[in-house]
C-alpha positions, 0 to 999 in steps of 0.5 A, spaced: 500 500 500 503 506 497 500 513 498 503 520 498 503 523 505 500 530 505 505 536 507 503 541 512 507 547 513 513 543 509 512 537 514 509 531 513 503 528 517 507 522 520 503 521 526 498 517 522 503 514 517 508 509 521 514 508 516 517 501 515 524 503 514 529 502 519 530 506 525 534 512 523 539 512 529 543 519 527 536 522 528 534 519 534 541 519 537 541 527 536 534 528 539 537 524 545 543 528 546 539 534 546 535 531 551 541 530 555 543 538 554 536 540 556 535 536 562 542 538 564 540 545 564 534 544 567 537 540 573 542 546 575 537 550 577 534 547 583 541 545 584 543 552 585 537 554 590 541 555 596 546 559 592 541 564 590 537 564 597 544 566 600 545 571 594 538 575 594 536 573 601 530 569 599 525 566 604 523 559 603 517 561 600 520 565 595 525 559 593 518 555 592 515 561 588 522 560 583 520 553 583 513 554 582 514 558 576 519 554 572 515 547 573 508 551 571 511 553 565 515 547 564 509 542 565 503 545 563 505 549 556 507 542 553 500 539 551 498 546 548 504 546 544 504 539 542 496 540 540 498 546 536 504 543 532 500 537 531 495 541 527 500 546 524 507 543 524 513 548 525 520 545 523 524 550 526 520 550 533 526 546 536 532 551 535 527 557 537 525 554 543 532 552 545 534 560 544 529 561 549 533 557 554 539 561 552 536 567 554 533 564 560 541 562 562 543 569 561 538 572 565 539 567 571 547 568 570 546 576 571 540 577 574 540 583 579 533 582 583 528 576 585 523 579 579 529 577 574 530 570 577 523 569 576 523 571 569 529 567 567 526 561 571 520 562 566 524 562 560 528 556 562 521 552 563 518 555 556 524 552 552 523 545 556 516 545 554 517 547 547 523 541 546 519 535 549 513 534 545 517 536 538 523 532 540 519 526 542 515 527 535 522 527 531 524 520 535 517 517 533 518 519 526 525 516 525 523 510 529 522 506 523 516 503 527 521 501 533 517 506 537 518 504 544 526 503 542 526 510 539 522 513 545 526 510 551 533 512 547 530 519 547 528 518 555 535 516 557 538 522 554 534 526 559 535 521 565 543 522 564 542 530 563 538 530 570 544 526 573 549 530 570 546 537 572 547 537 580 554 534 579 556 540 574 553 545 579 557 542 584 564 543 580 563 549 576 557 554 579 557 553 586 565 554 587 565 560 582 558 564 584 552 566 580 555 568 574 558 561 572 551 559 570 553 563 564 557 557 562 551 553 560 550 557 554 555 553 551 551 547 552 545 551 549 549 553 543 551 546 542 543 544 542 541 549 538 546 547 532 544 540 533 537 542 533 537 546 526 540 539 523 534 536 526 529 541 523 533 540 516 532 533 516 524 533 518 523 538 512 527 533 507 524 527 510 517 530 509 519 532 502 521 525 500 517 521 504 512 516 501 508 511 505 510 504 502 507 500 507 503 500 514 506 495 518 502 496 524 495 498 525 492 501 531 485 502 533 483 509 534 479 510 541 473 514 542 469 516 547 468 512 553 474 508 551 479 514 550 477 517 557 478 510 560 485 509 557 488 516 558 485 516 565 488 509 567 495 512 564 495 518 568 494 514 574 500 509 572 504 515 571 502 518 578 504 511 581 510 511 577 513 518 578 511 519 585 515 512 587 521 515 583 520 522 587 520 518 594 527 515 592 530 520 588 529 526 593 529 522 600 532 516 599 539 519 602 535 521 608 531 514 609 538 511 609 541 515 614 536 515 619 534 508 619 541 505 618 546 511 621 550 511 615 554 517 612 551 522 607 557 520 602 555 513 603 548 514 602 549 518 596 552 512 593 546 508 594 542 513 591 547 513 585 546 506 584 538 506 584 538 512 579 543 508 574 538 502 575 532 507 573 536 509 567 538 502 565 530 500 566 528 506 561 532 504 556 531 497 556 523 498 556 522 500 549 525 495 545 522 490 550 515 493 549 516 493 541 517 485 542 512 483 547 507 489 547 506 495 551 500 493 556 505 487 557 511 491 559 506 496 563 503 489 567 510 487 568 513 494 570 508 495 576 505 488 578 512 485 577 516 489 582 510 490 587 513 485 592 520 488 592 517 494 593 513 492 599 519 488 602 524 494 602 521 498 608 523 491 612 529 490 609 536 491 612 541 495 608 544 490 603 537 488 601 534 495 601 540 497 596 538 490 592 531 491 592 532 499 590 535 496 584 530 491 582 524 496 583 528 502 579 530 497 574 523 494 573 518 500 574 522 505 570 521 500 564 514 502 563 515 510 561 516 509 554 511 503 553 506 508 557 508 514 552 507 510 546 501 506 548 498 513 549 500 515 542 497 509 539 490 511 542 490 517 539 493 517 532 495 524 529 496 527 536 503 525 537 505 532 539 499 533 544 500 526 547 508 527 548 507 534 551 501 531 556 506 525 558 512 529 559 508 535 562 505 530 567 511 527 569 514 533 570 508 536 574 507 529 578 515 529 580 515 536 583 508 536 587 510 529 589 517 531 592 513 537 596 508 533 598 512 527 601 517 532 604 511 535 608 508 528 610 516 526 612 515 532 617 509 530 620 509 522 620 517 521 619 521 518 613 520 511 614 512 512 614 513 515 608 517 510 605 512 505 607 506 508 604 510 509 598 511 502 597 504 501 596 504 505 590 506 499 585 499 496 587 496 501 583 499 498 577 493 493 577 489 499 573 492 496 567 487 491 567 482 497 564 487 499 558 483 497 552 487 494 546 490 499 541 492 495 536 489 490 531 492 485 527 
């Protein structure tokens, strides 16, 4: 079956025409690399909050407002940008969004007041909100039908950047002060250069593209089925990222409190968990391409639930082992959930990608704040006991309708 793919603003509508050619590794690798740079820049901002608090004599409420502005722009704008570009593709929006991040970095480095700090945070958030849905779309375009593999590769880039950001802040920015933030423009300029190449590829790809065959058919969900599917995915995203946030933000406190180890030792245990999360994220996509999205989601949640339930009662050695297993297994679900949602609503890749990444970003931030409050009130061990129940929400996977037909 062959047909021309209509062009809209110079870009093919690839959302509804899955291509049979092999995955274009250079393109997927490019957007994954820029995802690393983008999330590295994002991760530096919260890492330098203590420095900004001291420099501007900020209250905790003002620090919280910086975080709120950054997260609200970085999460809530994503699905709206994705929805707009689904209807009106803009191939050069990716480098333009990174230019906004570039401006935010300069404002952050040379900000003379709290108000300018808020504007800088908003600009960095807007740049991130522009990047995620559009880059996810490009990863799908270049996947060659291996949607899960492309999506997980893209996501691992972000995980790596998130891990490097605080380390970079500790080594370069904190010792030399606020102006050292300006060094981040090197990363943003590199990202802009790569993204211009990606944008040129999307235009060239659109002009040459013919649908030579459809290897996978998808059932577009409607009405009640669509509501059930997206609601279930949101519940699963809530469970996954609240659990991940509990360990990412409070695992060191938990280990120090329960096992009386040093901060440095606790940080090593956290690094092992984060490495497992990155590995699981990468593995989940290819596995989902082979055995199906729903199967991966089932295994990711229900399969790791026993290990999560055991963790609050384990000694230090088994706590570390169990954290690796839970991080490895649970993180494998993300690419599967994103691709499942894209399959459920074909033709809306940007909107769905923006919704998924925005939800991930928003849930992680809100969960971190909420769990911190509960830890103050109930204690850190109580919080970890509560979070160990979250994977049981994975049984909601039973409500997911099938999106593929043979």
